[in-house]
C-alpha positions in Angstrom: 13.4 -12.2 -21.0 13.5 -11.0 -17.7 10.9 -12.1 -15.0 11.1 -12.1 -11.6 7.5 -12.3 -10.2 7.8 -15.8 -8.4 10.2 -16.4 -5.3 12.6 -18.8 -7.3 13.3 -15.9 -9.6 17.1 -16.4 -10.4 19.6 -15.4 -8.3 16.5 -13.5 -6.2 16.7 -11.1 -9.0 15.5 -12.2 -12.2 15.3 -15.2 -14.8 17.2 -14.0 -17.8 18.0 -16.5 -20.2 15.4 -19.5 -19.0 12.9 -19.3 -16.7 13.5 -21.5 -12.8 10.0 -22.4 -13.7 10.7 -23.8 -17.2 9.2 -21.1 -19.4 11.9 -20.4 -22.2 12.6 -16.8 -23.3 9.8 -16.8 -26.1 7.1 -18.0 -23.7 8.1 -15.4 -21.0 8.8 -12.5 -23.9 4.7 -13.6 -25.0 3.4 -13.4 -21.9 5.1 -10.1 -21.8 2.8 -9.0 -24.6 -0.2 -10.5 -23.8 -0.2 -8.4 -20.5 0.6 -5.0 -22.7 -2.1 -5.7 -25.0 -4.4 -6.5 -22.3 -3.9 -3.3 -21.2 -5.1 -1.8 -24.1 -8.0 -3.7 -23.9 -8.3 -2.2 -20.4 -8.4 1.1 -22.0 -11.2 0.8 -24.0 -13.2 -1.2 -21.9 -13.1 1.0 -19.1 -14.3 3.9 -21.5 -17.0 1.3 -22.9 -17.9 0.5 -19.4 -18.5 3.7 -18.2 -20.7 4.7 -21.0 -22.8 1.6 -20.5 -22.0 -0.7 -23.6 -21.0 -4.2 -22.9 -18.1 -5.1 -22.0 -18.5 -9.5 -21.5 -15.5 -10.2 -24.1 -13.1 -7.9 -22.7 -13.8 -9.1 -19.0 -12.7 -12.8 -19.8 -10.3 -11.8 -22.1 -8.6 -10.0 -19.0 -9.4 -12.9 -16.2 -7.8 -15.5 -18.9 -5.2 -13.7 -20.6 -4.0 -12.9 -16.7 -4.4 -16.0 -15.3 -2.7 -17.7 -18.3 0.9 -15.1 -17.0 0.5 -17.0 -13.4 3.6 -19.0 -12.6 3.6 -22.3 -13.8 0.0 -21.8 -15.4 0.7 -21.8 -19.2 4.0 -22.6 -21.3 2.2 -23.7 -24.8 3.8 -20.7 -27.1 1.0 -21.2 -29.1 -1.7 -20.9 -26.5 0.0 -17.5 -25.6 -0.6 -16.4 -29.2 -4.0 -17.2 -29.8 -4.5 -15.0 -26.2 -2.9 -11.8 -28.0 -4.7 -12.0 -30.9 -7.9 -12.9 -29.3 -7.2 -9.4 -26.9 -6.5 -7.3 -30.0 -9.8 -8.4 -31.7 -11.4 -7.5 -28.7 -9.8 -4.0 -27.8 -10.6 -3.7 -31.6 -14.4 -4.2 -31.6 -14.5 -2.5 -28.9 -13.0 0.7 -30.2 -15.2 0.7 -33.1 -17.8 0.1 -30.9 -16.8 3.4 -28.9 -16.5 5.3 -32.3 -20.2 4.4 -33.2 -21.3 5.8 -30.3 -19.4 9.0 -30.5 -17.4 8.3 -27.3 -13.6 9.6 -27.2 -11.4 7.3 -25.6 -8.9 9.0 -23.0 -5.1 7.5 -24.5 -2.6 6.9 -22.1 1.0 8.4 -22.5 1.4 4.6 -23.3 0.1 3.2 -27.1 -1.0 -0.1 -25.7 -4.6 1.0 -27.1 -3.1 1.1 -30.5 -0.1 -1.1 -30.1 0.4 -3.4 -33.3 3.9 -5.0 -32.4 4.7 -8.6 -34.1 4.6 -11.4 -31.4 7.5 -13.1 -33.5 9.7 -10.2 -32.7 11.7 -10.4 -28.7 12.6 -6.1 -29.2 9.0 -5.8 -29.4 8.6 -7.3 -25.7 11.2 -5.4 -24.2 10.0 -2.7 -25.1 6.7 -3.3 -23.3 7.5 -5.9 -20.6 8.9 -5.4 -16.9 12.1 -3.4 -17.7 10.5 -1.1 -19.6 9.2 1.0 -16.8 12.7 2.9 -15.9 12.4 4.2 -13.1 13.1 1.3 -10.2 10.9 2.2 -7.2 7.7 2.6 -9.8 7.7 -0.6 -12.0 8.4 -2.1 -8.4 5.1 -0.8 -7.1 3.4 -1.6 -10.8 4.6 -4.9 -10.9 3.3 -5.3 -7.3 0.1 -4.6 -8.3 0.6 -6.2 -11.7 1.0 -9.2 -10.1 -1.6 -9.0 -7.1 -4.7 -8.6 -10.8 -2.9 -11.8 -11.8 -4.1 -13.8 -8.8 -7.2 -11.5 -8.1 -8.0 -12.9 -12.3 -7.8 -16.2 -11.0 -9.9 -16.6 -8.0 -12.7 -14.0 -10.2 -12.1 -16.6 -13.1 -13.0 -19.7 -10.9 -16.0 -18.3 -9.5 -17.0 -17.2 -13.0 -17.0 -20.7 -13.9 -19.6 -21.2 -11.1 -21.7 -18.7 -12.3 -20.8 -15.9 -9.9 -19.2 -12.5 -10.8 -18.8 -8.8 -9.7 -18.8 -5.7 -12.4 -17.3 -3.8 -9.5 -14.2 -6.2 -9.6 -13.8 -6.4 -12.9 -14.1 -2.7 -13.4 -11.4 -2.5 -10.6 -8.6 -4.3 -12.8 -9.2 -2.3 -16.1 -8.7 0.9 -13.6 -5.4 -1.0 -12.1 -4.1 -2.2 -15.7 -4.5 1.5 -17.2 -3.1 2.9 -13.9 0.0 0.9 -14.6 0.6 2.6 -18.0 -0.4 6.5 -16.0 3.5 8.1 -15.7 1.3 10.9 -13.7 1.0 9.1 -10.8 3.5 9.4 -8.1 5.0 6.6 -5.8 2.3 7.5 -3.2 -0.5 7.0 -6.0 0.3 3.4 -6.8 1.0 2.8 -2.8 -2.7 4.0 -2.9 -3.4 1.8 -5.5 -1.4 -1.7 -4.1 -3.5 -0.7 -1.1 -7.3 -0.3 -2.9 -5.9 -4.2 -4.9 -5.9 -5.3 -1.8 -9.5 -4.3 -0.7 -10.5 -5.9 -4.1 -8.8 -8.7 -3.4 -10.8 -9.5 0.1 -14.0 -9.0 -2.3 -12.9 -12.0 -4.8 -12.0 -14.3 -2.2 -15.2 -13.9 -0.6 -17.1 -14.2 -4.2 -15.3 -17.2 -4.7 -16.1 -18.4 -1.0 -19.7 -17.7 -2.2 -19.9 -19.3 -5.3 -17.8 -22.4 -3.9 -20.6 -22.9 -0.6 -23.0 -22.0 -2.7 -22.8 -25.0 -5.6 -21.1 -27.6 -2.9 -22.1 -26.5 0.6 -19.7 -25.5 3.4 -16.4 -27.4 4.1 -16.6 -30.3 6.9 -14.6 -31.8 9.4 -13.0 -34.4 6.9 -10.7 -36.9 7.2 -9.2 -37.6 3.6 -7.4 -41.1 3.0 -3.8 -40.4 1.4 -3.3 -44.4 0.3 -5.1 -45.9 -2.9 -7.7 -48.6 -4.5 -7.5 -51.4 -7.0 -9.2 -49.2 -9.7 -7.2 -47.0 -12.6 -7.4 -43.7 -11.5 -7.5 -40.3 -12.9 -5.1 -37.6 -10.8 -6.4 -34.1 -10.8 -4.6 -30.9 -10.1 -4.8 -27.3 -9.6 -7.7 -25.2 -8.0 -11.2 -25.3 -10.6 -13.5 -27.1 -8.4 -16.4 -27.1 -11.1 -13.9 -28.9 -13.2 -13.9 -31.4 -10.6 -17.4 -31.4 -10.1 -17.7 -32.3 -14.1 -15.0 -35.0 -13.7 -16.4 -36.7 -10.8 -19.6 -36.9 -12.7 -18.6 -38.0 -16.3 -16.6 -41.3 -14.2 -18.7 -42.3 -12.1 -19.8 -45.9 -13.0 -17.1 -46.0 -15.5 -15.0 -48.0 -13.1 -12.5 -45.5 -12.4 -11.6 -43.9 -9.2 -10.4 -39.8 -8.8 -7.9 -39.2 -6.8 -6.7 -35.3 -5.8 -3.2 -33.8 -5.9 -1.7 -30.5 -4.2 -4.1 -28.1 -4.2 -7.2 -29.8 -5.0 -7.0 -31.4 -1.7 -9.6 -29.7 0.3 -12.4 -30.4 -2.5 -12.5 -33.7 -0.3 -14.2 -31.1 2.4 -17.0 -30.2 0.3 -20.1 -32.0 0.9 -21.6 -32.1 -2.6 -18.1 -34.7 -3.2 -18.9 -36.5 -0.6 -21.5 -38.8 -3.0 -19.1 -40.0 -5.2 -17.9 -43.4 -4.2 -15.2 -43.1 -6.8 -13.4 -40.4 -5.2 -11.0 -42.1 -3.2 -8.5 -39.9 -1.9 -5.4 -37.6 -2.1 -1.9 -38.9 -4.0 0.8 -37.1 -3.2 2.2 -33.4 -1.6 2.8 -30.4 -3.2 3.0 -29.5 -6.9 7.0 -29.3 -6.8 7.1 -33.3 -6.1 4.8 -34.1 -9.4 8.0 -35.9 -11.1 8.4 -38.4 -9.2 4.1 -38.4 -8.0 3.0 -38.4 -11.2 5.5 -41.4 -12.3 3.9 -43.6 -9.8 0.7 -42.4 -10.5 0.2 -44.7 -13.6 -2.8 -43.0 -14.7 -3.8 -39.6 -16.5 -3.2 -36.5 -14.9 -5.5 -33.4 -15.3 -4.3 -29.7 -15.1 -7.3 -27.3 -14.4 -4.8 -24.6 -13.3 -1.4 -23.7 -12.7 1.3 -25.6 -10.9 2.8 -27.8 -13.7 6.6 -28.6 -13.8 7.9 -29.4 -17.3 7.6 -33.4 -17.5 9.8 -36.1 -17.8 9.3 -37.7 -21.0 8.3 -41.0 -19.5 4.8 -39.7 -18.2 4.0 -36.5 -20.6 1.6 -38.3 -23.2 -0.8 -38.9 -19.7 -1.1 -35.3 -19.2 -3.4 -32.9 -20.1 -4.9 -29.2 -19.5 -7.9 -28.1 -19.4 -8.9 -23.8 -18.4 -6.1 -21.3 -18.5 -3.1 -24.0 -17.9 -1.4 -25.4 -21.1 1.8 -26.8 -21.8 3.2 -27.2 -25.4 2.2 -31.1 -26.4 -0.2 -31.6 -23.1 -3.8 -32.7 -24.7 -6.0 -29.8 -24.1 -9.6 -29.9 -22.8 -11.3 -27.1 -24.7 -13.6 -24.8 -22.1 -17.4 -25.2 -21.8 -19.5 -23.7 -24.8 -23.6 -22.8 -24.7 -23.8 -23.8 -21.3 -22.7 -27.5 -21.5 -20.4 -28.8 -19.5 -16.7 -29.9 -20.3 -15.8 -33.0 -22.3 -13.8 -35.6 -19.9 -14.6 -38.5 -22.5 -10.7 -38.8 -23.7 -9.4 -38.7 -20.7 -11.7 -41.0 -18.8 -11.1 -43.6 -22.0 -7.2 -43.1 -21.6 -7.5 -43.7 -17.8 -9.2 -47.2 -18.6 -5.9 -48.5 -20.4 -3.6 -47.8 -17.1 -2.8 -49.3 -14.3 -4.0 -49.0 -10.9 -2.0 -46.1 -8.7 1.4 -47.2 -7.1 0.9 -47.0 -3.4 3.1 -44.6 -1.8 2.1 -43.5 1.3 -1.0 -44.8 3.6 -3.2 -43.4 6.0 -5.5 -40.1 6.4 -5.0 -36.5 6.9 -7.6 -34.1 8.6 -8.5 -31.0 7.0 -12.2 -29.2 6.4 -11.6 -26.1 9.1 -13.1 -23.2 7.0 -14.4 -20.1 8.4 -18.1 -21.7 9.0 -16.8 -24.9 10.5 -14.3 -23.1 13.0 -17.4 -20.6 13.7 -19.6 -23.5 14.6 -16.7 -24.4 17.1 -16.6 -20.7 17.7 -17.3 -21.4 21.8 -14.5 -24.4 22.0 -11.9 -22.6 20.8 -13.1 -19.2 22.6 -13.0 -21.2 26.0 -9.3 -22.7 25.1 -8.2 -19.5 24.5 -9.7 -18.0 27.9 -8.3 -20.8 29.7 -4.9 -20.5 28.3 -5.1 -24.0 26.7 -4.4 -22.0 23.5 -1.6 -19.6 24.3 -1.1 -18.7 20.5 -2.9 -19.0 16.9 0.2 -18.8 13.7 -1.5 -18.5 10.4 0.9 -20.4 8.2 -0.8 -19.9 4.9 0.8 -19.3 1.3 2.7 -21.2 -0.9 5.2 -24.6 -0.9 8.0 -24.4 -3.5 11.2 -26.4 -4.3 13.8 -24.4 -2.3 15.5 -26.6 0.7 15.1 -23.5 3.0 11.5 -23.9 3.0 12.3 -27.1 5.4 12.0 -23.9 7.9 8.4 -24.4 8.0 8.6 -27.6 8.7 11.3 -27.3 11.5 8.9 -24.5 12.7 5.9 -26.2 13.3 7.5 -28.9 15.1 9.4 -26.8 17.5 6.2 -24.9 18.4 4.8 -25.2 21.7 2.3 -27.9 22.1 -0.1 -25.2 23.4 -0.5 -23.2 20.2 -2.6 -24.2 17.0 -1.5 -23.7 13.1 -4.4 -22.1 10.5 -3.4 -22.8 7.2 -4.4 -22.5 3.5 -3.1 -23.1 0.2 0.0 -25.4 -0.6 2.3 -24.3 2.5 0.2 -27.2 4.3 2.1 -30.1 3.2 5.4 -29.0 5.2 3.5 -29.8 8.2 -0.3 -31.4 7.8 1.0 -34.8 7.8 3.2 -34.6 10.9 1.9 -35.7 14.3 1.2 -32.5 16.3 -1.8 -33.7 18.1 -4.6 -31.8 19.2 -5.6 -29.2 22.5 -8.7 -30.9 24.2 -10.1 -32.4 20.9 -9.0 -29.2 18.7 -6.5 -30.1 16.0 -3.2 -28.3 16.3 -3.4 -27.8 12.2 -6.3 -26.2 10.9 -6.7 -26.7 7.1 -8.8 -23.9 5.7 -8.6 -25.4 2.3 -6.9 -23.7 -0.8 -4.8 -20.5 -1.4 -8.3 -18.4 -1.8 -9.3 -19.9 1.3 -7.2 -17.8 3.2 -9.7 -15.4 2.8 -11.7 -18.2 5.9 -8.6 -17.2 7.7 -9.3 -13.3 7.4 -13.3 -14.3 8.5 -12.3 -16.2 11.2 -9.9 -13.3 13.0 -12.2 -10.9 12.7 -14.8 -13.1 14.3 -12.5 -13.4 17.4 -11.9 -9.7 17.6 -15.2 -9.3 18.1 -15.7 -12.4 20.6 -13.0 -10.6 22.3 -14.1 -7.0 21.9 -10.6 -5.4 20.6 -10.1 -2.8 18.9 -7.2 -4.3 16.8 -7.0 -6.9 15.2 -3.2 -7.1 16.1 -4.5 -7.4 19.3 -5.2 -11.2 18.7 -3.0 -14.1 20.0 -2.0 -14.4 16.3 0.8 -14.5 14.3 1.5 -14.5 10.8 4.2 -16.6 9.3 3.4 -16.6 5.5 5.3 -18.4 2.6 4.8 -17.4 -0.8 5.6 -18.6 -4.2 3.2 -17.0 -6.9 1.1 -14.3 -8.0 -1.9 -15.8 -5.9 0.0 -15.4 -2.7 0.6 -12.0 -3.3 -3.2 -11.0 -3.6 -3.2 -12.6 -0.2 -0.7 -11.1 1.5 -2.5 -7.7 -0.4 -5.7 -8.5 1.3 -4.5 -8.8 4.2 -2.8 -6.0 4.3 -6.0 -3.9 3.4 -7.6 -5.8 6.3 -4.9 -4.2 8.6 -2.6 -7.3 9.8 1.0 -6.2 10.8 3.9 -7.5 11.6 3.3 -10.2 9.4 7.3 -12.6 8.2 7.3 -13.7 5.2 9.7 -16.2 3.5 11.4 -17.9 2.6 12.9 -15.0 0.9 11.0 -11.2 0.0 10.0 -11.0 -3.2 12.7 -9.7 -6.3 10.0 -7.5 -7.2 10.6 -5.2 -4.4 13.0 -2.3 -4.5 14.8 -1.4 -1.6 12.2 1.3 -1.4 9.3 0.1 -2.0 10.3 -2.7 0.7 11.3 0.0 3.4 8.0 1.1 3.2 6.4 -2.3 3.9 8.5 -2.6 6.5 7.9 0.7 7.9 4.0 0.6 7.6 2.6 -2.6 8.1 6.1 -4.4 9.7 6.5 -7.1 6.9 9.8 -8.6 7.2 11.7 -11.9 6.3 12.1 -15.0 8.4 15.7 -15.7 10.2 15.8 -18.9 12.1 13.6 -21.0 13.5 14.4 -20.7 17.1 14.8 -16.5 16.8 11.6 -16.4 14.9 9.6 -18.7 17.5 11.1 -15.8 20.3 10.0 -13.3 18.4 6.8 -13.9 17.9 5.9 -15.0 21.0 7.5 -12.2 23.3 
């Protein structure tokens, strides 16, 4: 295997025997084969779309398959094999329909359109995986685009679950997937495509924001309980709010409480969920601490998306997956069929046999500062900036992770001057959202917009402030960006920020292993991206 798509890539270069995330070489190779097969699907679906033939099956196969290859999403080799076989079926059906219509498909120089390699053959995986691209810079740009597409697919699938889709987003995913096979494209062409990926990253996050707020209302300032009740509970993790909605509805009146974990915390901010009295609070912290926290939760856990850590045997029989998530041995709750809801009865019955959660902390944390809520406070915020009460905003969005070097973000938050405000989204918040950092004239010094996709809210806030202060450039705002990354949804957020023109972003705790020296140089020279150093040096640089 060879995989360097996440921040924890072994030795900062790539995992070659087993993933730091826990995936085996077999699963890694299968994921490479799945991505390559989806590129073959994209060749046919983009042609079918151009000829106004239906591509619904192809669209879903692309979103679901790309999402399943995100770090920590699906470790189940049987599930990945099934997705490969489905992708082949979709591809071959499209090929037949195009032939029937007399349409010729422009073939790539690669054979993804007709590839039939054995899914059990590791040699086949090596022929189509990351290292199949020999040129280091071309490989770097192709992978940067592909990882952005994985994040885009995740957000598009969440929106689709709410009934929201934009054909132009799916069309771009197809176009970009095909482009990663095109040896005629120069590095400059791929840089331009990278920025275009960022443009559609903004579009897909806006789409998901519309989907979630239409279904559940605009997030509101909310105090979330971090203690526990006396009833048995179900702990729901991941990002999919449709799953959240259906689980809450099906557990109402059963005597089972529901708790959020990690990136599902922002579900508490939506008005539609507040009517459920058994929606008790948030249990635990960021994804990487789940081994200890799932042990003490005592009840079953539902993964709606990625962020799975291979479990301890002591609780593995209590973990369920659904959607694109999967782990061999976990029970998987099937997708919705014919407009019906998912059936969560098995996990509910399981919860009834379990003890109540063990309390690991008490108190409350505050969040719900998405764009609509912050803009409602715009006069107060603008006045605080104009009077000097707020000197600087720091966007500290992104991902958390296991490395000790991520303690930097806690120390950075603690060391910031008291006239600064942190804007956050994603599980990076867990490094500082329980610190007592106080407020500025009633404005909390940590404003949590929500999940990683709610980084879109932070962009909307910045653009609104640019308008209010009548500035020509978003970089003239008193906003600095210190972003933590881990996986591919963070990649699409970064590309979206670059497309919006944001410069001088600090990215850490390390720069991506998939950036070749030359590609990293382009990002530094064109956008001012640089890595973190130490807390005091970085604060001086930001405030200077």
